[in-house]
PyMOL CGO cylinders between C-alpha atoms (Angstrom):
from pymol import cmd
from pymol.cgo import CYLINDER

trace = [
    CYLINDER, 112.24, 230.37, 58.76, 112.62, 226.64, 58.87, 0.3, 1, 1, 1, 1, 1, 1,
    CYLINDER, 112.62, 226.64, 58.87, 115.65, 224.50, 59.13, 0.3, 1, 1, 1, 1, 1, 1,
    CYLINDER, 115.65, 224.50, 59.13, 115.75, 223.63, 55.37, 0.3, 1, 1, 1, 1, 1, 1,
    CYLINDER, 115.75, 223.63, 55.37, 115.53, 227.44, 54.58, 0.3, 1, 1, 1, 1, 1, 1,
    CYLINDER, 115.53, 227.44, 54.58, 118.14, 228.21, 57.04, 0.3, 1, 1, 1, 1, 1, 1,
    CYLINDER, 118.14, 228.21, 57.04, 120.58, 225.93, 55.52, 0.3, 1, 1, 1, 1, 1, 1,
    CYLINDER, 120.58, 225.93, 55.52, 119.64, 227.07, 52.03, 0.3, 1, 1, 1, 1, 1, 1,
    CYLINDER, 119.64, 227.07, 52.03, 120.45, 230.36, 52.93, 0.3, 1, 1, 1, 1, 1, 1,
    CYLINDER, 120.45, 230.36, 52.93, 123.66, 229.51, 54.57, 0.3, 1, 1, 1, 1, 1, 1,
    CYLINDER, 123.66, 229.51, 54.57, 124.88, 227.43, 51.54, 0.3, 1, 1, 1, 1, 1, 1,
    CYLINDER, 124.88, 227.43, 51.54, 123.84, 230.43, 48.92, 0.3, 1, 1, 1, 1, 1, 1,
    CYLINDER, 123.84, 230.43, 48.92, 125.96, 232.94, 51.25, 0.3, 1, 1, 1, 1, 1, 1,
    CYLINDER, 125.96, 232.94, 51.25, 128.93, 230.61, 51.20, 0.3, 1, 1, 1, 1, 1, 1,
    CYLINDER, 128.93, 230.61, 51.20, 128.92, 229.71, 47.48, 0.3, 1, 1, 1, 1, 1, 1,
    CYLINDER, 128.92, 229.71, 47.48, 128.32, 233.79, 46.78, 0.3, 1, 1, 1, 1, 1, 1,
    CYLINDER, 128.32, 233.79, 46.78, 131.48, 234.68, 49.01, 0.3, 1, 1, 1, 1, 1, 1,
    CYLINDER, 131.48, 234.68, 49.01, 133.74, 232.61, 46.83, 0.3, 1, 1, 1, 1, 1, 1,
    CYLINDER, 133.74, 232.61, 46.83, 132.28, 233.94, 43.69, 0.3, 1, 1, 1, 1, 1, 1,
    CYLINDER, 132.28, 233.94, 43.69, 132.52, 237.30, 44.67, 0.3, 1, 1, 1, 1, 1, 1,
    CYLINDER, 132.52, 237.30, 44.67, 135.94, 237.62, 44.68, 0.3, 1, 1, 1, 1, 1, 1,
    CYLINDER, 135.94, 237.62, 44.68, 136.25, 236.13, 41.36, 0.3, 1, 1, 1, 1, 1, 1,
    CYLINDER, 136.25, 236.13, 41.36, 133.79, 238.51, 39.99, 0.3, 1, 1, 1, 1, 1, 1,
    CYLINDER, 133.79, 238.51, 39.99, 135.45, 241.53, 41.38, 0.3, 1, 1, 1, 1, 1, 1,
    CYLINDER, 135.45, 241.53, 41.38, 138.93, 240.51, 40.03, 0.3, 1, 1, 1, 1, 1, 1,
    CYLINDER, 138.93, 240.51, 40.03, 137.20, 239.62, 36.72, 0.3, 1, 1, 1, 1, 1, 1,
    CYLINDER, 137.20, 239.62, 36.72, 135.65, 243.14, 36.81, 0.3, 1, 1, 1, 1, 1, 1,
    CYLINDER, 135.65, 243.14, 36.81, 139.02, 245.12, 37.74, 0.3, 1, 1, 1, 1, 1, 1,
    CYLINDER, 139.02, 245.12, 37.74, 140.87, 243.02, 35.11, 0.3, 1, 1, 1, 1, 1, 1,
    CYLINDER, 140.87, 243.02, 35.11, 138.47, 244.69, 32.49, 0.3, 1, 1, 1, 1, 1, 1,
    CYLINDER, 138.47, 244.69, 32.49, 138.57, 248.38, 33.86, 0.3, 1, 1, 1, 1, 1, 1,
    CYLINDER, 138.57, 248.38, 33.86, 139.78, 249.99, 37.01, 0.3, 1, 1, 1, 1, 1, 1,
    CYLINDER, 139.78, 249.99, 37.01, 136.74, 251.28, 39.09, 0.3, 1, 1, 1, 1, 1, 1,
    CYLINDER, 136.74, 251.28, 39.09, 135.85, 252.57, 42.30, 0.3, 1, 1, 1, 1, 1, 1,
    CYLINDER, 135.85, 252.57, 42.30, 133.58, 250.61, 44.75, 0.3, 1, 1, 1, 1, 1, 1,
    CYLINDER, 133.58, 250.61, 44.75, 130.45, 251.78, 43.79, 0.3, 1, 1, 1, 1, 1, 1,
    CYLINDER, 130.45, 251.78, 43.79, 131.13, 251.43, 40.15, 0.3, 1, 1, 1, 1, 1, 1,
    CYLINDER, 131.13, 251.43, 40.15, 131.82, 247.90, 41.02, 0.3, 1, 1, 1, 1, 1, 1,
    CYLINDER, 131.82, 247.90, 41.02, 128.40, 247.43, 43.05, 0.3, 1, 1, 1, 1, 1, 1,
    CYLINDER, 128.40, 247.43, 43.05, 126.46, 249.09, 39.97, 0.3, 1, 1, 1, 1, 1, 1,
    CYLINDER, 126.46, 249.09, 39.97, 128.20, 246.80, 37.31, 0.3, 1, 1, 1, 1, 1, 1,
    CYLINDER, 128.20, 246.80, 37.31, 127.31, 243.63, 39.43, 0.3, 1, 1, 1, 1, 1, 1,
    CYLINDER, 127.31, 243.63, 39.43, 123.76, 244.93, 39.74, 0.3, 1, 1, 1, 1, 1, 1,
    CYLINDER, 123.76, 244.93, 39.74, 123.57, 245.53, 36.35, 0.3, 1, 1, 1, 1, 1, 1,
    CYLINDER, 123.57, 245.53, 36.35, 125.12, 242.34, 34.98, 0.3, 1, 1, 1, 1, 1, 1,
    CYLINDER, 125.12, 242.34, 34.98, 122.81, 240.12, 37.35, 0.3, 1, 1, 1, 1, 1, 1,
    CYLINDER, 122.81, 240.12, 37.35, 119.60, 242.06, 36.26, 0.3, 1, 1, 1, 1, 1, 1,
    CYLINDER, 119.60, 242.06, 36.26, 119.19, 243.20, 39.79, 0.3, 1, 1, 1, 1, 1, 1,
    CYLINDER, 119.19, 243.20, 39.79, 119.78, 239.84, 41.63, 0.3, 1, 1, 1, 1, 1, 1,
    CYLINDER, 119.78, 239.84, 41.63, 123.03, 241.10, 43.05, 0.3, 1, 1, 1, 1, 1, 1,
    CYLINDER, 123.03, 241.10, 43.05, 123.19, 244.22, 45.18, 0.3, 1, 1, 1, 1, 1, 1,
    CYLINDER, 123.19, 244.22, 45.18, 126.39, 244.62, 46.86, 0.3, 1, 1, 1, 1, 1, 1,
    CYLINDER, 126.39, 244.62, 46.86, 125.82, 246.99, 49.76, 0.3, 1, 1, 1, 1, 1, 1,
    CYLINDER, 125.82, 246.99, 49.76, 128.94, 248.98, 51.25, 0.3, 1, 1, 1, 1, 1, 1,
    CYLINDER, 128.94, 248.98, 51.25, 129.74, 246.80, 53.94, 0.3, 1, 1, 1, 1, 1, 1,
    CYLINDER, 129.74, 246.80, 53.94, 130.09, 244.06, 51.41, 0.3, 1, 1, 1, 1, 1, 1,
    CYLINDER, 130.09, 244.06, 51.41, 132.32, 245.54, 48.87, 0.3, 1, 1, 1, 1, 1, 1,
    CYLINDER, 132.32, 245.54, 48.87, 134.68, 247.65, 50.79, 0.3, 1, 1, 1, 1, 1, 1,
    CYLINDER, 134.68, 247.65, 50.79, 136.00, 245.12, 53.54, 0.3, 1, 1, 1, 1, 1, 1,
    CYLINDER, 136.00, 245.12, 53.54, 136.29, 242.74, 50.27, 0.3, 1, 1, 1, 1, 1, 1,
    CYLINDER, 136.29, 242.74, 50.27, 138.56, 245.61, 48.50, 0.3, 1, 1, 1, 1, 1, 1,
    CYLINDER, 138.56, 245.61, 48.50, 140.39, 246.11, 51.62, 0.3, 1, 1, 1, 1, 1, 1,
    CYLINDER, 140.39, 246.11, 51.62, 141.19, 242.35, 52.26, 0.3, 1, 1, 1, 1, 1, 1,
    CYLINDER, 141.19, 242.35, 52.26, 142.06, 242.07, 48.59, 0.3, 1, 1, 1, 1, 1, 1,
    CYLINDER, 142.06, 242.07, 48.59, 144.34, 245.19, 48.59, 0.3, 1, 1, 1, 1, 1, 1,
    CYLINDER, 144.34, 245.19, 48.59, 145.83, 244.08, 51.76, 0.3, 1, 1, 1, 1, 1, 1,
    CYLINDER, 145.83, 244.08, 51.76, 146.69, 240.93, 50.24, 0.3, 1, 1, 1, 1, 1, 1,
    CYLINDER, 146.69, 240.93, 50.24, 148.46, 242.50, 47.27, 0.3, 1, 1, 1, 1, 1, 1,
    CYLINDER, 148.46, 242.50, 47.27, 145.78, 241.34, 44.53, 0.3, 1, 1, 1, 1, 1, 1,
    CYLINDER, 145.78, 241.34, 44.53, 144.67, 244.78, 43.82, 0.3, 1, 1, 1, 1, 1, 1,
    CYLINDER, 144.67, 244.78, 43.82, 145.65, 248.66, 44.38, 0.3, 1, 1, 1, 1, 1, 1,
    CYLINDER, 145.65, 248.66, 44.38, 144.07, 251.70, 44.85, 0.3, 1, 1, 1, 1, 1, 1,
    CYLINDER, 144.07, 251.70, 44.85, 144.68, 255.10, 43.86, 0.3, 1, 1, 1, 1, 1, 1,
    CYLINDER, 144.68, 255.10, 43.86, 142.99, 258.15, 45.13, 0.3, 1, 1, 1, 1, 1, 1,
    CYLINDER, 142.99, 258.15, 45.13, 141.37, 260.75, 42.79, 0.3, 1, 1, 1, 1, 1, 1,
    CYLINDER, 141.37, 260.75, 42.79, 138.78, 263.54, 42.58, 0.3, 1, 1, 1, 1, 1, 1,
    CYLINDER, 138.78, 263.54, 42.58, 135.89, 262.51, 40.43, 0.3, 1, 1, 1, 1, 1, 1,
    CYLINDER, 135.89, 262.51, 40.43, 135.99, 264.39, 37.27, 0.3, 1, 1, 1, 1, 1, 1,
    CYLINDER, 135.99, 264.39, 37.27, 133.43, 267.34, 36.80, 0.3, 1, 1, 1, 1, 1, 1,
    CYLINDER, 133.43, 267.34, 36.80, 131.85, 266.12, 40.33, 0.3, 1, 1, 1, 1, 1, 1,
    CYLINDER, 131.85, 266.12, 40.33, 132.03, 267.73, 43.74, 0.3, 1, 1, 1, 1, 1, 1,
    CYLINDER, 132.03, 267.73, 43.74, 132.48, 265.30, 46.63, 0.3, 1, 1, 1, 1, 1, 1,
    CYLINDER, 132.48, 265.30, 46.63, 134.89, 263.23, 48.25, 0.3, 1, 1, 1, 1, 1, 1,
    CYLINDER, 134.89, 263.23, 48.25, 137.86, 261.61, 46.73, 0.3, 1, 1, 1, 1, 1, 1,
    CYLINDER, 137.86, 261.61, 46.73, 137.35, 258.22, 45.52, 0.3, 1, 1, 1, 1, 1, 1,
    CYLINDER, 137.35, 258.22, 45.52, 139.71, 255.15, 45.69, 0.3, 1, 1, 1, 1, 1, 1,
    CYLINDER, 139.71, 255.15, 45.69, 139.85, 253.70, 42.28, 0.3, 1, 1, 1, 1, 1, 1,
    CYLINDER, 139.85, 253.70, 42.28, 141.04, 249.85, 42.29, 0.3, 1, 1, 1, 1, 1, 1,
    CYLINDER, 141.04, 249.85, 42.29, 142.96, 247.96, 39.67, 0.3, 1, 1, 1, 1, 1, 1,
    CYLINDER, 142.96, 247.96, 39.67, 144.69, 244.57, 39.57, 0.3, 1, 1, 1, 1, 1, 1,
    CYLINDER, 144.69, 244.57, 39.57, 148.21, 244.11, 40.55, 0.3, 1, 1, 1, 1, 1, 1,
    CYLINDER, 148.21, 244.11, 40.55, 150.29, 241.56, 38.44, 0.3, 1, 1, 1, 1, 1, 1,
    CYLINDER, 150.29, 241.56, 38.44, 149.85, 239.12, 41.17, 0.3, 1, 1, 1, 1, 1, 1,
    CYLINDER, 149.85, 239.12, 41.17, 145.92, 239.93, 41.18, 0.3, 1, 1, 1, 1, 1, 1,
    CYLINDER, 145.92, 239.93, 41.18, 145.78, 239.06, 37.40, 0.3, 1, 1, 1, 1, 1, 1,
    CYLINDER, 145.78, 239.06, 37.40, 147.58, 235.59, 37.91, 0.3, 1, 1, 1, 1, 1, 1,
    CYLINDER, 147.58, 235.59, 37.91, 145.24, 234.99, 40.85, 0.3, 1, 1, 1, 1, 1, 1,
    CYLINDER, 145.24, 234.99, 40.85, 142.40, 235.78, 38.60, 0.3, 1, 1, 1, 1, 1, 1,
    CYLINDER, 142.40, 235.78, 38.60, 143.72, 233.49, 36.00, 0.3, 1, 1, 1, 1, 1, 1,
    CYLINDER, 143.72, 233.49, 36.00, 144.10, 230.52, 37.98, 0.3, 1, 1, 1, 1, 1, 1,
    CYLINDER, 144.10, 230.52, 37.98, 140.83, 231.09, 39.92, 0.3, 1, 1, 1, 1, 1, 1,
    CYLINDER, 140.83, 231.09, 39.92, 139.18, 231.42, 36.54, 0.3, 1, 1, 1, 1, 1, 1,
    CYLINDER, 139.18, 231.42, 36.54, 140.83, 228.00, 35.36, 0.3, 1, 1, 1, 1, 1, 1,
    CYLINDER, 140.83, 228.00, 35.36, 139.61, 226.10, 38.65, 0.3, 1, 1, 1, 1, 1, 1,
    CYLINDER, 139.61, 226.10, 38.65, 136.20, 227.51, 38.58, 0.3, 1, 1, 1, 1, 1, 1,
    CYLINDER, 136.20, 227.51, 38.58, 135.30, 226.67, 35.12, 0.3, 1, 1, 1, 1, 1, 1,
    CYLINDER, 135.30, 226.67, 35.12, 136.94, 223.09, 35.57, 0.3, 1, 1, 1, 1, 1, 1,
    CYLINDER, 136.94, 223.09, 35.57, 135.09, 222.79, 39.02, 0.3, 1, 1, 1, 1, 1, 1,
    CYLINDER, 135.09, 222.79, 39.02, 131.76, 223.90, 37.33, 0.3, 1, 1, 1, 1, 1, 1,
    CYLINDER, 131.76, 223.90, 37.33, 132.42, 221.17, 34.43, 0.3, 1, 1, 1, 1, 1, 1,
    CYLINDER, 132.42, 221.17, 34.43, 133.25, 218.35, 36.82, 0.3, 1, 1, 1, 1, 1, 1,
    CYLINDER, 133.25, 218.35, 36.82, 129.78, 219.48, 38.70, 0.3, 1, 1, 1, 1, 1, 1,
    CYLINDER, 129.78, 219.48, 38.70, 127.60, 219.57, 35.37, 0.3, 1, 1, 1, 1, 1, 1,
    CYLINDER, 127.60, 219.57, 35.37, 129.24, 216.31, 34.30, 0.3, 1, 1, 1, 1, 1, 1,
    CYLINDER, 129.24, 216.31, 34.30, 128.24, 214.65, 37.59, 0.3, 1, 1, 1, 1, 1, 1,
    CYLINDER, 128.24, 214.65, 37.59, 125.00, 216.07, 37.77, 0.3, 1, 1, 1, 1, 1, 1,
    CYLINDER, 125.00, 216.07, 37.77, 124.23, 214.95, 34.08, 0.3, 1, 1, 1, 1, 1, 1,
    CYLINDER, 124.23, 214.95, 34.08, 125.22, 211.38, 34.91, 0.3, 1, 1, 1, 1, 1, 1,
    CYLINDER, 125.22, 211.38, 34.91, 123.49, 211.19, 38.23, 0.3, 1, 1, 1, 1, 1, 1,
    CYLINDER, 123.49, 211.19, 38.23, 120.52, 213.22, 37.60, 0.3, 1, 1, 1, 1, 1, 1,
    CYLINDER, 120.52, 213.22, 37.60, 120.02, 213.69, 33.92, 0.3, 1, 1, 1, 1, 1, 1,
    CYLINDER, 120.02, 213.69, 33.92, 120.58, 217.37, 34.33, 0.3, 1, 1, 1, 1, 1, 1,
    CYLINDER, 120.58, 217.37, 34.33, 121.49, 218.52, 30.64, 0.3, 1, 1, 1, 1, 1, 1,
    CYLINDER, 121.49, 218.52, 30.64, 118.39, 216.49, 29.40, 0.3, 1, 1, 1, 1, 1, 1,
    CYLINDER, 118.39, 216.49, 29.40, 116.05, 218.37, 31.85, 0.3, 1, 1, 1, 1, 1, 1,
    CYLINDER, 116.05, 218.37, 31.85, 117.86, 221.65, 30.73, 0.3, 1, 1, 1, 1, 1, 1,
    CYLINDER, 117.86, 221.65, 30.73, 116.92, 220.81, 27.21, 0.3, 1, 1, 1, 1, 1, 1,
    CYLINDER, 116.92, 220.81, 27.21, 113.44, 220.10, 27.94, 0.3, 1, 1, 1, 1, 1, 1,
    CYLINDER, 113.44, 220.10, 27.94, 112.96, 223.12, 29.93, 0.3, 1, 1, 1, 1, 1, 1,
    CYLINDER, 112.96, 223.12, 29.93, 114.61, 225.14, 27.02, 0.3, 1, 1, 1, 1, 1, 1,
    CYLINDER, 114.61, 225.14, 27.02, 112.31, 223.25, 24.49, 0.3, 1, 1, 1, 1, 1, 1,
    CYLINDER, 112.31, 223.25, 24.49, 109.39, 224.01, 26.57, 0.3, 1, 1, 1, 1, 1, 1,
    CYLINDER, 109.39, 224.01, 26.57, 110.61, 227.89, 26.88, 0.3, 1, 1, 1, 1, 1, 1,
    CYLINDER, 110.61, 227.89, 26.88, 110.78, 227.99, 22.93, 0.3, 1, 1, 1, 1, 1, 1,
    CYLINDER, 110.78, 227.99, 22.93, 107.33, 226.56, 22.18, 0.3, 1, 1, 1, 1, 1, 1,
    CYLINDER, 107.33, 226.56, 22.18, 105.61, 228.76, 24.40, 0.3, 1, 1, 1, 1, 1, 1,
]
cmd.load_cgo(trace, "trace")
């Protein structure tokens, strides 16, 4: 792997790390879930592009719980055998954090897209790409 590829992979990991917290909070705002459900939902929503391994999702859930943004409740899966599961849900402070993160995320994306459009004609390029896709 060359230096360019290493830098790109490092940047992608850092970007994903920050977005992962936002997405997990968003999923838990919609519905309480256990870690495996969160991983499966992320995998499905990303069309298989994001696969959260246990070594990623459970430390994140533990950190969010220790910080008071989420709580867990232990339960036995209905109609299933096996170990008890921790079902996670947002706390009221976690809901407030999610709302603030969402505001800042959308503002950041909006500002970034505006800059990229002004400097590099991003929106025009995207429109051309969409037009080409529709014609084919």
